[in-house]
N, CA and C of each residue as an Amber inpcrd file, in Angstrom:
protein
   429
  98.8040000 149.2580000 108.4700000  98.5750000 148.0000000 109.4320000
  99.7510000 147.3140000 109.6720000  99.9410000 146.6890000 110.8660000
 101.2070000 146.0800000 111.3550000 100.9440000 144.8070000 110.9200000
 101.7220000 144.2780000 109.6120000 101.0720000 142.9110000 109.0190000
 101.6740000 141.9410000 109.8470000 102.5960000 141.8450000 110.6720000
 102.9560000 140.8250000 111.4060000 101.8020000 140.5360000 112.4410000
 101.4160000 141.6400000 113.0830000 100.0660000 141.8040000 114.0300000
  99.0550000 141.0060000 113.6220000  98.8520000 141.7250000 112.2530000
  97.6050000 141.0550000 111.7560000  97.5810000 139.5980000 111.0990000
  98.7000000 139.2580000 110.6370000  98.9200000 137.8170000 110.1500000
  98.7650000 136.8270000 111.3630000  99.2990000 137.1920000 112.3930000
  99.3840000 136.2150000 113.5730000  97.7420000 136.2210000 113.8240000
  97.0910000 137.2680000 114.1140000  95.6740000 137.0520000 114.1990000
  94.7290000 136.4870000 113.3180000  95.1150000 136.4220000 112.1740000
  94.4980000 135.8010000 111.0450000  94.8960000 134.3710000 111.1500000
  96.0470000 133.9890000 111.5670000  96.1780000 132.6550000 111.7500000
  95.4000000 132.1260000 112.8220000  95.3810000 132.5590000 114.0470000
  94.5920000 132.4160000 115.0960000  92.9890000 132.3690000 114.7900000
  92.7020000 133.0420000 113.9450000  91.2990000 133.0390000 113.4680000
  90.8770000 131.5630000 112.6800000  92.0270000 131.4990000 111.7390000
  92.0820000 130.3540000 111.0670000  91.9510000 128.8540000 111.8350000
  92.7500000 128.9080000 112.7490000  92.7780000 127.7420000 113.7600000
  91.4660000 127.7360000 114.2790000  90.8840000 128.7360000 114.7980000
  89.6560000 128.5750000 115.5890000  88.3950000 128.1490000 114.3770000
  88.6110000 128.6190000 113.2470000  87.5260000 128.0650000 112.2930000
  87.6290000 126.7740000 112.1210000  88.7990000 126.3290000 111.8190000
  89.0810000 124.8460000 111.6090000  88.7110000 123.8770000 112.6890000
  88.6940000 124.3500000 113.9270000  88.2650000 123.7870000 115.2440000
  86.7620000 123.6960000 115.0520000  86.1470000 124.5530000 114.8160000
  84.7150000 124.7740000 114.7190000  84.2170000 123.9540000 113.9310000
  84.6450000 123.7500000 112.6160000  84.4100000 122.7620000 111.3810000
  84.6950000 121.3450000 112.1810000  85.8500000 121.0600000 112.8480000
  86.1970000 119.7390000 113.1150000  85.1060000 119.2610000 114.2580000
  84.7240000 120.1440000 115.0130000  83.8340000 119.6710000 116.1020000
  82.0740000 120.1140000 116.1250000  81.8750000 120.7700000 115.0180000
  80.5310000 120.7720000 114.8030000  79.6930000 119.5160000 114.6010000
  78.5850000 119.4560000 115.1820000  77.8050000 118.3180000 115.2070000
  76.8680000 118.3060000 113.8960000  76.5440000 116.7380000 113.5260000
  75.6060000 116.6760000 112.1640000  74.2830000 117.4490000 112.5250000
  73.5760000 117.3260000 113.6800000  72.4710000 117.8860000 114.1270000
  72.5260000 118.6760000 115.3290000  71.4000000 119.4250000 115.2990000
  71.1050000 120.5920000 116.5800000  70.9270000 119.6170000 117.7480000
  70.2910000 118.4300000 117.6580000  70.0630000 117.7030000 118.6550000
  71.0560000 116.8470000 119.4250000  72.1130000 116.6590000 118.4420000
  73.3260000 116.0740000 118.9410000  74.0640000 116.9650000 119.4970000
  74.2610000 118.2840000 119.4660000  74.8640000 119.4150000 119.9010000
  74.2640000 119.6970000 121.2030000  72.8310000 119.6840000 121.1870000
  72.2070000 119.9520000 122.5860000  72.3190000 118.9510000 123.6530000
  72.9110000 117.6440000 123.1660000  73.0110000 116.7520000 124.2760000
  74.7710000 116.4440000 124.5020000  75.5690000 117.2090000 123.8590000
  77.0350000 116.9630000 123.9960000  77.5620000 118.2700000 124.7480000
  77.6870000 118.1990000 126.1420000  78.1800000 119.3390000 126.9290000
  79.6770000 119.5300000 126.5280000  80.3770000 118.6540000 126.3940000
  81.8640000 118.8470000 125.8190000  81.9450000 119.4790000 124.6300000
  81.1890000 119.0620000 123.6320000  81.3270000 119.7360000 122.1420000
  80.7340000 121.1150000 122.3820000  79.7630000 121.2930000 123.2160000
  79.1910000 122.6470000 123.3690000  80.4100000 123.7420000 123.9600000
  81.1290000 123.0560000 124.9560000  82.2320000 124.0460000 125.5270000
  83.0510000 124.2090000 124.4480000  83.6800000 123.4150000 123.8360000
  84.8120000 123.4500000 122.6620000  84.3770000 124.5510000 121.4980000
  82.9400000 124.1850000 121.0500000  82.4740000 125.2080000 120.1690000
  82.2540000 126.7340000 120.6990000  81.8740000 126.8090000 121.8710000
  81.6510000 128.0860000 122.4060000  82.9330000 128.7190000 122.5390000
  83.8310000 128.2580000 123.1210000  85.1290000 128.9540000 123.3490000
  85.9160000 129.2670000 122.0160000  85.7990000 128.4270000 120.9990000
  86.2270000 128.8120000 119.7070000  85.3510000 129.9840000 119.0380000
  83.8940000 129.9200000 118.9580000  83.3130000 131.0810000 118.5980000
  83.5250000 132.3980000 119.3840000  83.6350000 132.2630000 120.4450000
  84.1840000 133.4910000 121.2530000  85.4770000 134.0800000 120.8560000
  86.4760000 133.1670000 120.6970000  87.6880000 133.6050000 120.1860000
  87.8480000 133.9430000 118.7220000  87.0490000 133.3260000 117.6820000
  86.9130000 133.7910000 116.5930000  86.3650000 135.1800000 116.4000000
  85.3820000 135.6380000 117.1680000  84.5350000 136.7260000 117.1110000
  85.6130000 137.7160000 117.6860000  86.2430000 137.5970000 118.7300000
  87.0820000 138.6500000 119.5120000  88.3250000 138.7290000 118.7410000
  88.8430000 137.7940000 117.7970000  89.7690000 138.0910000 116.8040000
  89.5420000 138.9470000 115.6130000  88.1040000 139.0160000 115.3660000
  87.6670000 139.7710000 114.2000000  87.5680000 141.0270000 114.5930000
  86.8570000 141.1700000 115.6580000  86.6900000 142.6760000 116.4570000
  88.1370000 143.3100000 116.6210000  89.1710000 142.5350000 116.9720000
  90.4570000 143.1470000 117.2800000  91.0700000 143.4120000 115.9490000
  91.0110000 142.8760000 115.0320000  91.3250000 143.1870000 113.5060000
  90.7050000 144.2890000 112.9560000  89.2910000 144.2820000 113.1400000
  88.3240000 145.4440000 112.8630000  88.7690000 146.5860000 113.2700000
  88.9790000 146.8560000 114.4290000  89.1890000 147.8780000 115.3850000
  90.6730000 148.3620000 114.8000000  91.6570000 147.5670000 114.4980000
  92.9540000 147.9000000 113.8990000  92.7050000 148.6400000 112.6170000
  91.8610000 147.9570000 111.8940000  91.6470000 148.4280000 110.4640000
  91.0040000 149.7870000 110.4820000  89.8930000 150.0120000 111.4590000
  89.2430000 151.2820000 111.2980000  90.0870000 152.5320000 111.9180000
  91.0370000 151.9990000 112.9000000  92.1540000 153.0540000 113.4910000
  93.1570000 153.3340000 112.2470000  93.5610000 152.6080000 111.7450000
  94.3680000 152.6720000 110.4870000  93.8830000 153.6780000 109.5190000
  92.5620000 153.3210000 109.2050000  91.9920000 153.8980000 107.9910000
  91.5820000 155.2170000 108.5480000  91.5600000 155.7980000 109.6860000
  90.9890000 156.9730000 110.2480000  89.5460000 156.9690000 110.3180000
  88.8510000 155.7490000 110.5560000  87.6030000 155.8020000 110.6830000
  87.1240000 156.1490000 112.2170000  85.8950000 156.3790000 112.3950000
  85.3020000 156.8410000 113.7180000  85.6120000 155.5330000 114.6940000
  85.7660000 156.0270000 116.0610000  85.9750000 154.7950000 117.0240000
  84.5960000 154.1660000 117.2210000  84.7700000 152.9240000 117.1550000
  83.1830000 152.0110000 117.6630000  83.0880000 152.0590000 119.0200000
  81.6140000 152.4680000 119.3570000  81.2920000 152.4050000 120.9610000
  81.1420000 150.9740000 121.2960000  80.7990000 150.1140000 120.2560000
  80.5190000 148.6690000 120.9010000  81.1530000 147.7680000 120.0420000
  81.1890000 146.6070000 120.3660000  82.0230000 145.4910000 119.4420000
  81.0570000 145.3560000 118.1830000  79.9820000 145.4490000 118.1910000
  78.8810000 145.1940000 117.2130000  79.1000000 146.5270000 116.0810000
  79.1790000 147.7130000 116.6820000  79.4110000 148.8210000 115.8190000
  80.6300000 148.7750000 115.0530000  81.6510000 147.9130000 115.4790000
  82.8300000 147.7320000 114.7030000  82.6430000 147.0890000 113.3210000
  81.6380000 146.3680000 113.2730000  81.4930000 145.9820000 111.9290000
  80.3770000 146.6600000 111.0910000  79.5780000 147.4300000 111.6580000
  78.8060000 148.4810000 111.1260000  79.8340000 149.5660000 110.3420000
  80.6890000 149.7240000 111.1690000  81.6690000 151.0150000 110.6680000
  82.4410000 150.3070000 109.3100000  82.8370000 149.0240000 109.4240000
  83.5390000 148.3140000 108.3770000  82.7740000 148.3590000 107.2920000
  81.4820000 147.7500000 107.2400000  80.3050000 148.0100000 106.3150000
  80.2870000 149.3580000 105.6610000  80.1870000 150.4060000 106.3950000
  79.9620000 151.5830000 105.7240000  81.1570000 152.0080000 105.1780000
  82.3570000 151.6090000 105.5660000  83.7340000 151.8410000 104.9850000
  83.7630000 150.8220000 103.7710000  82.8770000 150.2660000 103.3520000
  83.0820000 149.0900000 102.2160000  84.0970000 148.2020000 102.3620000
  84.6980000 147.9260000 103.2830000  85.6110000 146.9400000 103.8030000
  85.1520000 145.7090000 103.4660000  83.8740000 145.5470000 104.1520000
  83.1970000 144.2270000 104.0330000  81.7600000 144.5290000 103.4680000
  80.9450000 143.4770000 103.1300000  79.7000000 143.7290000 102.5020000
  78.7860000 143.6860000 103.5950000  77.7030000 144.2570000 103.2670000
  76.5750000 144.4180000 104.4620000  76.2120000 143.1940000 105.1180000
  76.0300000 142.1090000 104.1960000  75.7380000 140.7170000 104.6560000
  76.6850000 140.3520000 105.5790000  78.0860000 140.3770000 105.3830000
  79.0620000 140.0330000 106.3470000  79.1370000 140.7880000 107.4850000
  78.8570000 141.8730000 107.4410000  78.8070000 142.8730000 108.5700000
  77.8550000 142.5770000 109.1930000  76.5420000 142.2240000 108.9390000
  75.3500000 141.8440000 109.6100000  75.5650000 140.4670000 110.4470000
  76.1940000 139.6500000 109.6970000  76.2840000 138.2990000 110.2740000
  77.6790000 138.4080000 111.4950000  78.4510000 139.1810000 111.0540000
  79.3110000 139.5070000 112.3630000  78.8300000 140.0770000 113.4820000
  77.8920000 140.9130000 113.2280000  77.1380000 141.4990000 114.4210000
  76.3040000 140.5010000 115.1060000  75.8820000 139.6710000 114.4340000
  75.1380000 138.5840000 115.1260000  75.8100000 137.5630000 115.8520000
  77.2340000 137.4500000 115.3780000  78.1970000 136.5620000 116.0180000
  78.7200000 137.3910000 117.4580000  78.8520000 138.7750000 117.3350000
  78.9810000 139.5340000 118.5440000  78.0870000 139.1770000 119.6380000
  76.7410000 139.0970000 119.0690000  75.5680000 138.7370000 119.9650000
  75.8010000 137.5280000 120.6870000  76.2430000 136.5250000 119.8480000
  76.4240000 135.2640000 120.5330000  77.6940000 135.2730000 121.4320000
  78.5720000 135.8620000 121.0740000  79.7040000 136.1120000 122.1150000
  79.5460000 136.7120000 123.2980000  78.5270000 137.7470000 123.3820000
  78.0530000 138.3430000 124.4320000  77.2690000 137.4040000 125.2400000
  76.4400000 136.8230000 124.5950000  75.6050000 135.6730000 125.6030000
  76.4510000 134.4420000 126.1450000  77.5050000 134.1120000 125.1930000
  78.4180000 132.8490000 125.7690000  79.2310000 133.4350000 126.9460000
  79.6170000 134.8320000 127.0080000  80.5100000 135.3370000 128.0000000
  79.6840000 135.5380000 129.0540000  78.5500000 136.0520000 128.9950000
  77.6570000 136.6280000 130.1760000  76.5680000 135.9840000 130.6670000
  75.8900000 135.0280000 129.6400000  74.7280000 134.2650000 130.0110000
  74.8760000 132.8700000 129.4880000  75.8610000 132.2020000 129.6660000
  76.0640000 130.8490000 128.9240000  75.0090000 130.0780000 129.0250000
  74.1850000 130.0400000 130.1910000  73.1410000 129.2440000 130.3410000
  72.0610000 129.3350000 129.4080000  72.1310000 130.5830000 128.8840000
  70.7780000 130.8070000 127.8910000  70.9840000 130.8840000 126.3590000
  72.2180000 130.0470000 125.9970000  72.4720000 129.7310000 124.8880000
  71.4340000 128.8400000 124.1400000  71.1040000 129.1410000 122.9470000
  70.3090000 128.4010000 122.1870000  71.0010000 127.4960000 121.0730000
  71.3610000 126.3650000 121.4350000  72.1350000 125.4250000 120.7530000
  71.6890000 125.2710000 119.2910000  70.3880000 125.2020000 119.0980000
  69.7130000 125.2270000 117.7580000  70.2660000 126.2180000 117.0420000
  70.1800000 127.5560000 117.4770000  70.9960000 128.5990000 116.6170000
  72.4050000 128.6730000 116.5980000  73.2030000 128.0740000 117.3830000
  74.5650000 127.7680000 117.4710000  74.8500000 126.7540000 116.1560000
  73.7580000 125.7230000 116.0850000  74.0010000 124.7260000 115.0310000
  73.9490000 125.3030000 113.9350000  73.1340000 126.2910000 113.6790000
  72.7650000 126.9410000 112.3420000  73.7870000 127.5870000 112.0140000
  74.2950000 128.5760000 113.1720000  75.4820000 129.5910000 112.9420000
  76.8490000 128.7300000 112.1920000  77.0410000 127.4820000 112.8780000
  78.0050000 126.8450000 112.5540000  77.9430000 126.0910000 111.1640000
  76.7770000 125.7560000 110.6210000  76.4070000 125.2860000 109.3730000
  76.5140000 126.3270000 108.2710000  76.0980000 127.3140000 108.7480000
  75.8630000 128.5580000 107.6660000  76.8510000 129.6830000 107.5610000
  77.3980000 129.9010000 108.8630000  78.1100000 131.1550000 109.2990000
  79.4890000 131.3010000 109.0870000  80.3050000 130.0410000 109.0470000
  81.6050000 129.9250000 109.1690000  82.3130000 130.7150000 108.2170000
  81.5580000 130.6430000 106.7720000  82.0550000 131.3700000 105.7290000
  82.3820000 132.9950000 105.7120000  81.6520000 133.5190000 106.5880000
  81.6610000 134.7780000 106.5800000  83.2190000 135.3450000 107.5140000
  83.5240000 134.1860000 108.5230000  84.7370000 134.5350000 108.9160000
  85.9630000 134.5860000 107.8900000  85.7440000 133.4680000 107.1160000
  86.7840000 133.5110000 106.0530000  86.5840000 134.4960000 105.1210000
  85.2760000 135.2450000 104.7170000  85.3040000 136.1740000 103.8720000
  85.9580000 137.5430000 104.6150000  85.6530000 137.6060000 105.6780000
  86.1920000 138.6880000 106.5930000  87.8500000 138.5750000 106.5500000
  88.5520000 137.4150000 106.7080000  89.7180000 137.3520000 106.7540000
  90.2610000 137.5930000 105.2600000  89.7710000 137.2570000 104.3760000
  90.0630000 137.4310000 103.0040000  90.2480000 139.0940000 102.6410000
  89.0720000 139.7410000 103.0500000  88.9810000 141.1700000 102.9460000
  90.3410000 141.8430000 103.3980000  90.6230000 141.3610000 104.8400000
  91.8520000 141.9200000 105.5830000  93.0390000 141.6050000 104.6980000
  93.2330000 140.2960000 104.4430000  94.2810000 139.7740000 103.7340000
  94.6710000 140.7160000 102.4590000  93.6040000 141.0000000 101.7030000
  93.7280000 141.6420000 100.4500000  94.0710000 143.2200000 100.7280000
  93.9910000 143.5220000 101.8760000  94.4170000 145.0770000 101.9170000
  95.6020000 145.2210000 102.9200000  96.1920000 143.9970000 103.3290000
  97.4520000 144.1320000 104.0670000  98.5790000 144.7170000 103.2620000
  99.4050000 145.5020000 103.6860000 100.5180000 146.1420000 102.9580000
 101.5830000 144.8550000 102.6050000 102.2820000 145.0890000 101.6060000
 103.1330000 143.8960000 101.2550000 104.3910000 143.8360000 102.4090000
 104.9670000 142.7830000 102.6680000 106.0910000 142.6310000 103.4090000
 107.3330000 143.2970000 103.0150000 107.9290000 144.1140000 103.8140000
 109.0120000 144.9780000 103.3470000 110.1900000 143.9440000 103.7070000
 111.2950000 143.9760000 102.5460000 112.6300000 143.4370000 103.1470000
 113.3690000 144.1380000 104.0150000 113.8420000 143.1510000 105.1070000
 114.5690000 143.9890000 106.2840000 116.1720000 143.7710000 105.8230000
 116.5190000 143.9930000 104.5970000 117.8930000 143.6360000 104.1430000
 118.6210000 145.0440000 104.3880000
């Protein structure tokens, strides 16, 4: 894996997750009534999911795994490769579903479900990042 590329993506993921934590609301009703907060959260969730998909595709290619046909399948493959747990794979697959809805049918987003995702699912992004970081090759000295 190209350590510098993956590290840059992991840093971007970290920024998105921090932003999601900073902007999530205390209640689902509060989120449902705050259009600006919805926009900030939707964009950062989309970005976080896309970054994970990009990294996952890189990992699969590097490991010689099968090419995923969909974004969601990317996490199924990582789960089968024991790169991430089945629970994290399933959670990230659901996040892909949100990303697709946010991109293609924004008006159909269920903000109560988004509130739950922000309350219960952000740790899966961290778990994914930790799994990637644990498998990155050591930095070689350029001396």
